[in-house]
C-alpha positions in Angstrom: -2.4 11.6 23.3 -1.3 14.6 21.1 -1.6 14.6 17.5 2.1 14.8 17.2 2.6 11.7 19.4 -0.1 9.9 17.3 1.7 10.8 14.1 5.0 9.7 15.5 3.5 6.4 16.6 1.9 5.9 13.1 5.1 6.6 11.2 7.2 4.5 13.5 4.8 1.6 13.1 4.7 2.0 9.4 8.4 1.9 9.1 8.8 -1.0 11.3 6.2 -3.1 9.3 7.6 -2.0 5.9 11.1 -3.2 6.8 9.8 -6.4 8.5 8.1 -7.4 5.2 11.1 -6.8 2.8 12.5 -10.4 2.7 9.1 -11.9 2.2 8.0 -9.4 -0.5 11.2 -10.0 -2.3 10.4 -13.6 -2.7 7.4 -12.7 -4.8 7.5 -11.6 -8.4 5.9 -8.4 -9.3 6.0 -4.7 -8.7 4.9 -2.6 -5.7 1.8 -0.5 -5.7 1.8 2.7 -3.6 -1.8 3.9 -3.3 -1.5 7.6 -2.1 1.6 9.4 -2.6 1.1 12.4 -0.4 4.3 14.1 0.4 6.3 11.2 -0.9 8.1 10.0 2.3 6.8 6.5 2.1 7.4 6.2 -1.6 11.0 7.4 -1.0 11.5 4.8 1.7 10.0 2.0 -0.5 12.4 2.7 -3.4 15.3 2.6 -0.8 14.3 -0.8 0.8 13.2 -2.2 -2.6 15.9 -1.1 -5.1 15.1 -4.0 -7.5 11.4 -3.7 -7.5 9.3 -1.4 -9.8 7.1 0.8 -7.8 3.8 2.3 -9.3 2.3 5.2 -7.5 -1.5 6.1 -7.6 -2.9 9.4 -6.5 -5.2 12.1 -7.7 -2.4 14.5 -8.1 1.4 14.9 -7.3 2.2 17.5 -4.6 5.3 16.0 -3.1 8.8 17.3 -3.0 10.6 16.7 -6.3 13.2 14.5 -4.8 10.3 12.2 -3.7 8.5 12.1 -7.0 8.3 9.0 -9.2 9.0 9.3 -12.8 6.1 9.8 -15.4 6.1 6.1 -16.3 5.5 5.1 -12.6 3.1 7.8 -11.5 -0.5 7.0 -12.3 -2.7 10.1 -11.9 -6.4 10.3 -11.4 -9.1 8.7 -9.2 -7.5 5.6 -7.7 -10.9 3.8 -7.9 -10.7 4.2 -11.7 -7.1 4.0 -12.4 -6.4 0.9 -10.3 -9.2 -0.9 -12.1 -7.6 -0.3 -15.5 -3.8 -0.2 -14.7 -3.1 -3.9 -15.9 -1.7 -3.0 -19.3 0.6 -0.3 -17.8 1.7 -2.2 -14.7 1.9 -5.5 -16.6 2.1 -7.8 -13.6 0.2 -8.6 -10.5 1.9 -6.8 -7.5 4.1 -8.5 -4.9 3.2 -5.8 -2.4 0.8 -2.8 -2.0 1.0 0.0 0.5 -2.3 1.7 0.9 -2.4 5.1 2.6 -5.7 6.6 1.4 -7.9 6.5 4.4 -9.3 9.4 6.2 -10.3 10.4 9.8 -14.0 9.6 8.8 -15.1 6.0 9.6 -18.0 6.2 7.2 -15.8 7.4 4.3 -13.2 4.8 5.1 -15.8 2.0 5.0 -16.9 3.3 1.6 -13.2 3.2 0.4 -12.8 -0.3 1.7 -15.9 -1.6 -0.1 -14.5 -0.6 -3.6 -10.9 -1.1 -2.8 -11.1 -4.8 -1.5 -12.1 -6.4 -4.8 -9.6 -4.3 -6.8 -6.8 -5.4 -4.5 -7.8 -9.0 -4.8 -7.4 -8.5 -8.7 -4.0 -6.7 -8.5 -2.1 -8.7 -5.9 -0.1 -11.8 -6.9 -0.6 -15.0 -5.0 1.6 -14.9 -1.9 1.7 -11.0 -2.2 1.2 -8.6 0.7 -0.9 -5.6 1.5 -0.1 -3.1 4.2 -3.0 -0.7 5.1 -4.6 1.3 7.9 -8.0 0.4 6.3 -9.8 -2.9 7.4 -10.3 -4.7 4.2 -12.7 -7.6 3.2 -10.3 -10.0 1.4 -11.7 -13.5 1.3 -8.6 -14.8 -0.6 -6.2 -13.3 2.0 -5.1 -14.2 5.4 -4.3 -11.6 8.2 -0.6 -11.7 9.0 0.7 -11.1 12.5 2.2 -7.7 13.0 5.8 -7.4 14.5 6.0 -6.8 18.2 5.3 -3.3 19.4 2.6 -2.4 16.7 -0.6 -1.3 18.5 -3.7 -3.2 17.7 -5.9 -1.7 14.9 -3.1 0.7 13.9 -2.2 -1.3 10.6 -3.4 -4.4 8.9 -1.2 -6.8 7.0 -2.8 -9.2 4.5 -1.3 -12.0 2.4 -3.0 -13.5 -0.7 -3.3 -17.3 -0.1 -5.7 -18.3 -2.9 -7.0 -16.9 -6.2 -5.2 -15.7 -9.3 
């Protein structure tokens, strides 16, 4: 499969899952966390499908198109490992949903990310809240949610917090 076909499949899967979760996420109190802004396409889509939710974006820097940029209050710049750990006073509530797009093409690096990210996500997600990520996370307080039809196995993971605070 060409890289273009792989990219199209990934973006299509992402859009399908994001839209599939809207009603369920809207039932949970709390903001949305976007980990990894990149060019801002997903953030832009999130604010369209969740107009009533606050969206906090975490990334090392902001390089997206200005039309896809969050305002200064909702853009948290710095190393995500550090900023996510200490964002509580700024975000003020546990999140109803987190979209995580910070993986790489290196399986060893992705394992390292998952090892520090899993406990941080457990702390930041509200009971009943969801996580959508391409990374396989170790989340004992979460259940794996079945993906909508047509999403290729291993492409994305959906988790829902079932226990813990």
